[in-house]
C-alpha positions in Angstrom: 167.4 -57.0 13.2 171.0 -57.3 14.4 171.0 -59.3 17.6 174.8 -58.9 18.2 175.7 -57.9 21.7 179.0 -56.2 22.7 180.0 -57.1 26.3 182.6 -55.2 28.3 184.1 -56.5 31.5 185.8 -54.3 34.1 188.9 -54.9 36.1 187.2 -56.4 39.1 185.4 -58.9 36.7 188.8 -60.0 35.3 191.0 -59.8 38.5 191.8 -63.5 38.7 191.1 -67.0 37.3 187.9 -67.3 39.4 186.5 -64.2 37.9 187.6 -65.3 34.4 185.4 -68.4 34.8 182.4 -66.2 35.7 183.0 -64.0 32.6 183.3 -67.1 30.3 180.0 -68.5 31.7 178.3 -65.1 30.9 179.7 -64.8 27.4 178.9 -68.4 26.5 175.4 -68.2 27.9 174.2 -66.3 24.8 175.5 -66.8 21.3 174.8 -63.1 20.5 177.6 -62.1 22.9 180.2 -62.1 20.0 182.5 -59.2 20.9 184.1 -58.9 24.2 186.0 -55.8 25.5 188.4 -56.5 28.4 190.0 -54.3 31.1 193.2 -55.0 32.9 193.1 -57.1 36.0 191.8 -55.1 38.9 192.0 -55.7 42.7 191.5 -59.3 44.0 191.0 -58.0 47.5 190.9 -54.5 49.1 194.7 -54.2 49.8 195.6 -55.5 46.3 197.1 -53.3 43.6 195.5 -53.0 40.1 197.7 -54.1 37.2 197.5 -50.7 35.6 198.9 -49.1 38.7 201.7 -51.7 38.8 202.5 -50.9 35.2 202.7 -47.2 35.9 205.0 -47.7 38.9 207.2 -50.2 36.9 207.5 -47.8 33.9 208.4 -44.9 36.1 211.4 -46.8 37.5 212.4 -47.8 34.0 212.1 -44.2 32.7 214.5 -43.0 35.4 217.0 -45.6 34.4 216.5 -47.7 37.6 216.4 -51.5 37.7 212.7 -52.6 37.4 213.2 -56.4 37.3 211.4 -56.9 40.6 208.4 -54.8 39.7 208.1 -56.4 36.2 208.3 -59.9 37.7 205.3 -59.2 39.9 203.3 -58.2 36.8 204.4 -61.4 35.0 203.4 -63.5 38.0 199.9 -62.0 38.1 199.2 -63.0 34.5 201.0 -66.4 34.7 198.9 -67.3 37.8 195.7 -66.6 35.8 197.0 -68.7 32.9 198.1 -71.6 35.2 194.8 -71.7 37.2 192.8 -71.7 34.0 194.9 -74.6 32.7 195.7 -72.8 29.4 198.3 -73.9 27.0 199.5 -70.3 26.5 202.9 -68.6 27.0 203.2 -64.8 27.2 207.0 -64.9 27.5 207.7 -63.3 24.2 205.2 -60.6 24.9 206.8 -59.9 28.3 210.2 -59.6 26.7 208.9 -57.1 24.1 207.2 -55.0 26.7 210.2 -55.1 29.0 212.4 -54.0 26.1 210.0 -51.2 25.3 210.0 -50.0 28.9 213.8 -49.9 28.8 213.6 -47.8 25.7 211.0 -45.4 27.2 208.1 -46.2 25.0 205.8 -43.9 27.0 203.4 -44.1 30.0 200.4 -44.6 27.7 202.1 -47.7 26.2 202.9 -48.9 29.6 199.4 -48.5 31.0 197.8 -50.1 28.0 199.7 -53.4 28.3 197.4 -54.6 31.1 194.4 -54.6 28.8 196.5 -56.0 26.0 197.8 -59.0 27.9 194.6 -59.7 29.7 192.7 -59.8 26.4 195.2 -62.2 25.0 194.5 -64.5 28.0 190.7 -64.1 27.7 190.7 -64.7 23.9 192.7 -67.9 24.4 190.3 -69.0 27.2 187.1 -68.3 25.2 188.5 -69.5 21.8 187.9 -66.1 20.3 190.0 -64.1 17.9 192.2 -61.4 19.5 192.1 -57.9 17.8 194.6 -55.3 18.8 192.8 -51.8 18.8 196.1 -50.1 18.0 195.3 -50.9 14.3 191.6 -50.0 14.5 191.0 -47.2 17.1 192.5 -43.9 16.1 193.3 -40.5 17.6 194.2 -37.4 15.5 197.4 -35.4 15.7 196.2 -33.5 18.7 195.2 -36.6 20.6 191.5 -36.3 20.1 189.6 -39.6 19.4 188.7 -39.9 15.7 185.3 -41.7 15.6 184.8 -41.4 11.8 188.1 -43.0 10.8 187.8 -45.6 13.6 184.4 -46.8 12.4 185.5 -46.8 8.8 188.3 -49.3 9.6 186.8 -51.2 12.6 183.4 -51.9 11.1 184.7 -54.0 8.1 187.1 -55.9 10.3 184.4 -56.9 12.8 181.9 -57.7 9.9 184.3 -60.5 8.8 184.9 -61.7 12.3 182.7 -64.3 14.1 183.8 -63.6 17.7 186.6 -61.5 19.1 188.2 -60.1 22.3 189.3 -56.5 22.0 191.4 -54.8 24.7 189.9 -51.7 26.1 191.4 -48.3 27.1 193.6 -47.5 24.1 194.2 -46.9 20.4 196.9 -45.3 18.3 198.2 -41.9 17.2 198.9 -41.1 13.5 202.6 -42.0 14.2 201.5 -45.4 15.5 202.4 -44.7 19.2 199.9 -45.9 21.7 197.4 -43.4 23.1 195.0 -44.2 26.0 191.6 -42.8 26.9 191.3 -41.2 30.3 191.1 -43.6 33.3 188.1 -46.0 32.9 188.4 -45.7 29.2 187.5 -49.4 28.5 183.9 -48.2 28.8 184.5 -46.0 25.8 186.1 -48.8 23.8 183.0 -51.0 24.5 180.8 -48.2 23.2 183.0 -47.7 20.1 182.8 -51.5 19.3 179.0 -51.5 19.8 178.7 -48.6 17.4 181.0 -50.3 14.8 178.9 -53.5 14.7 175.5 -51.6 15.2 174.9 -53.9 18.2 171.4 -54.5 19.6 172.8 -53.7 23.1 176.0 -52.8 24.8 176.3 -54.7 28.1 178.8 -53.2 30.6 179.6 -55.8 33.2 181.1 -54.5 36.5 180.8 -55.3 40.2 177.5 -53.5 40.9 174.0 -54.3 39.7 173.5 -51.0 37.9 173.0 -47.5 39.2 171.5 -46.7 42.6 169.3 -43.7 43.2 171.7 -42.4 45.7 175.3 -42.9 47.0 175.2 -46.0 49.3 177.8 -44.3 51.5 175.1 -41.8 52.5 171.9 -43.8 52.2 171.8 -47.4 53.5 170.7 -49.7 50.7 169.3 -47.1 48.3 166.8 -48.3 45.7 168.1 -49.3 42.2 167.5 -47.3 39.0 165.9 -49.7 36.5 165.9 -47.4 33.5 167.7 -44.1 32.9 168.0 -41.8 29.9 171.3 -40.7 28.5 170.6 -37.1 29.5 169.8 -38.1 33.1 173.0 -40.1 33.2 175.0 -37.2 32.0 173.6 -34.9 34.7 174.3 -37.5 37.5 177.7 -38.4 36.2 178.7 -34.7 36.0 177.8 -34.4 39.7 180.0 -37.3 40.7 177.9 -40.5 40.3 180.3 -43.2 39.2 179.8 -46.7 37.6 180.2 -45.7 33.9 182.8 -43.5 32.2 180.6 -40.6 31.1 182.3 -40.3 27.7 181.1 -43.8 27.0 177.6 -42.8 26.0 178.6 -40.6 23.1 179.5 -43.2 20.4 176.2 -45.1 21.0 173.8 -42.3 21.9 173.5 -40.9 18.3 172.5 -44.3 16.9 170.2 -45.3 19.8 172.1 -48.4 21.1 171.0 -49.0 24.7 173.6 -49.7 27.4 172.9 -52.3 30.1 174.9 -52.1 33.3 175.2 -55.6 34.8 176.9 -57.3 37.7 179.4 -60.1 36.9 179.0 -61.6 40.4 175.2 -61.5 40.1 174.4 -62.1 36.5 170.8 -62.8 37.4 170.2 -59.2 38.3 168.6 -57.1 35.5 170.8 -54.1 36.2 170.2 -50.6 34.8 169.1 -49.9 31.2 170.4 -46.6 29.7 168.3 -45.5 26.8 167.9 -42.5 24.5 164.3 -41.8 25.4 161.7 -43.9 27.3 157.9 -43.9 27.4 158.3 -45.8 30.6 157.3 -43.7 33.6 159.8 -43.9 36.5 158.5 -45.3 39.7 159.5 -42.2 41.6 159.3 -38.5 40.6 163.1 -38.4 40.7 165.5 -40.7 38.9 168.6 -40.1 41.0 170.4 -37.8 43.5 174.1 -37.0 43.2 176.4 -34.4 44.6 179.9 -33.4 45.6 181.7 -31.0 47.9 184.5 -28.6 47.1 182.9 -25.6 45.5 183.1 -21.8 46.1 180.7 -19.1 45.2 181.7 -15.6 44.0 178.9 -13.3 45.1 178.6 -10.1 43.0 176.2 -7.3 43.7 175.6 -4.1 41.6 172.6 -1.9 41.3 171.1 -2.0 37.7 173.3 -4.9 36.8 170.5 -6.2 34.6 170.6 -3.2 32.3 174.4 -3.2 31.9 175.2 -4.8 28.5 178.0 -7.4 28.6 178.0 -7.6 32.4 177.9 -11.5 32.5 180.3 -11.8 29.6 182.9 -9.5 31.4 182.6 -11.5 34.6 183.3 -14.8 32.7 186.2 -13.1 30.8 187.7 -12.3 34.1 187.5 -16.0 35.0 188.9 -17.1 31.7 191.9 -14.8 32.0 192.7 -16.6 35.3 192.1 -20.1 33.7 189.1 -20.7 36.0 186.0 -22.6 34.7 182.6 -21.8 36.1 180.0 -24.5 37.0 176.8 -22.5 37.4 175.8 -18.9 37.3 172.4 -18.2 39.0 171.5 -14.5 39.0 168.9 -11.9 40.2 168.2 -8.4 39.0 171.1 -6.9 41.0 173.0 -10.0 42.0 175.0 -12.7 40.4 176.5 -15.9 41.9 179.3 -17.7 40.1 180.0 -21.2 41.3 183.5 -22.5 40.7 185.6 -25.4 41.9 187.5 -24.4 45.1 190.6 -26.1 43.8 190.6 -24.0 40.6 190.7 -20.8 42.8 193.6 -21.7 45.0 196.2 -18.9 44.8 194.1 -16.9 42.3 191.4 -15.4 44.7 192.9 -11.9 44.7 193.7 -11.9 41.0 190.1 -13.1 40.1 188.5 -10.5 42.3 190.8 -7.7 41.0 190.0 -8.6 37.4 186.2 -8.7 38.0 186.5 -5.3 39.8 188.4 -3.9 36.8 185.9 -5.1 34.3 182.5 -4.6 36.0 183.0 -2.3 39.1 180.7 -4.2 41.5 179.2 -2.5 44.5 180.0 -5.5 46.6 181.8 -8.8 46.1 183.0 -11.7 48.2 184.1 -15.3 47.9 182.3 -17.9 50.0 183.9 -21.4 50.3 182.8 -24.8 51.7 179.9 -25.2 49.3 178.4 -28.5 48.3 176.2 -29.0 45.2 173.4 -31.6 45.0 171.7 -32.5 41.8 168.1 -33.9 41.9 167.6 -35.4 38.4 164.5 -37.0 36.9 162.4 -37.1 33.7 159.3 -37.5 36.0 159.9 -34.0 37.4 158.4 -32.5 34.2 155.0 -33.9 34.9 155.0 -33.7 38.7 153.6 -30.5 40.0 155.1 -29.1 43.2 158.5 -30.9 43.0 160.5 -27.9 43.9 158.1 -27.1 46.8 158.5 -30.6 48.2 162.2 -30.4 47.8 162.6 -27.2 49.7 160.1 -28.2 52.4 162.1 -31.3 53.0 165.3 -29.3 53.4 163.6 -26.7 55.7 162.3 -29.5 57.9 165.9 -30.9 58.1 167.1 -27.4 59.0 169.3 -27.1 56.0 170.0 -23.6 54.7 169.9 -23.5 50.8 172.6 -21.2 49.6 172.0 -21.5 45.9 169.3 -22.8 43.5 169.7 -23.5 39.8 167.0 -25.3 37.7 167.7 -26.3 34.1 165.3 -25.1 31.4 164.6 -28.7 30.5 163.1 -29.3 33.9 165.2 -32.4 34.1 167.2 -31.3 37.1 167.4 -29.0 40.1 170.8 -28.2 41.6 171.0 -26.7 45.0 174.0 -25.4 47.0 174.4 -26.1 50.7 177.1 -25.8 53.3 179.4 -28.8 53.1 178.6 -29.8 56.7 174.9 -30.1 55.6 175.6 -32.2 52.5 174.7 -35.6 54.0 171.8 -34.3 55.9 170.3 -32.6 52.8 170.8 -35.7 50.7 169.0 -37.9 53.2 166.2 -35.5 53.5 165.7 -35.4 49.7 165.9 -39.2 49.4 163.4 -39.8 52.2 160.9 -37.3 50.7 160.9 -38.7 47.2 161.9 -42.3 47.5 161.5 -43.9 50.9 
């Protein structure tokens, strides 16, 4: 069995020389950690600026024809300080000159943003004694800017098969015309997943500044319990509702081939972290796996007698939203009622147009928009086997005096989504956590 591990380190893990030394110790601790994916240097302290943001700001000045020497010098100094403190015999001067020249000739914001990963990976490769592989020649996007997994794997797999150990910059690849194209912010997670797929790794370790996922947001619950094992499907549900840590697109390259992801903490490598797996026979300690939610939703309440017998009613409501470029999140309904949940931001300036279009298409008896809604997702594979989960959930909310505005349960019985007033969001979350976990 292939025991090769792919390890990805985030920006906080590679922010300065001190963090580089932690990363090197982790990589060298196991010979199986042969392929390393690196992010750009992150913040060294709370008021610091990430290299990626510095590059964006620098390029914006260059693109406007302004002098950007001062901003570029600050970027050079960050990398040179890491090189100096690590005692490396390495000069990036020629790279700096090439990048500066490219900025002056407006090479594009994607090129600018990608140089943080590019330069940081050069430094890390030198420090580890690993080969440096530029993803511009191995990770591909198609003409429309969509990532091309098939072509990428066909070129990247043979390259890595002939390579003992390498550092690969995260976050970017190339378009068919060879210009640099980046993934969305946090895209180094995706690169790590792609590399893991390309070498058919035994595991993809994603090293960050937290020891895996927590059952709930620590800003709401003080010291919430950790999640030891979570399935890809559970992760998708929680990530969609705002739970951070991992770029949600990162699961797709490895999910289909069953490569597990292990979220680990660079500053506490002794912690086991969270394992993300395809399926698991392991029963979770609690009925629920996690709680996640976010504010900023609106509900379009539609009422019409005999709605259920009117063919195409739901389709026509959604076509009204589509015409106004508004996506829907959920659509719970009754016999004569329908609630369409949408992002409040997407409705700004379009409320009247949306209501008029729905009225034109379905002629409701009554309709209104209600704002200030928060959605909370309660997710867990254990909910399928636990009787009375919904009853416990709503009893907890009733005891906390939280009024539930909307309920939506997926057919997989993996999640229950509730809508509450934004002012009740924290209270509701605490009540759910205390009932199922504490």
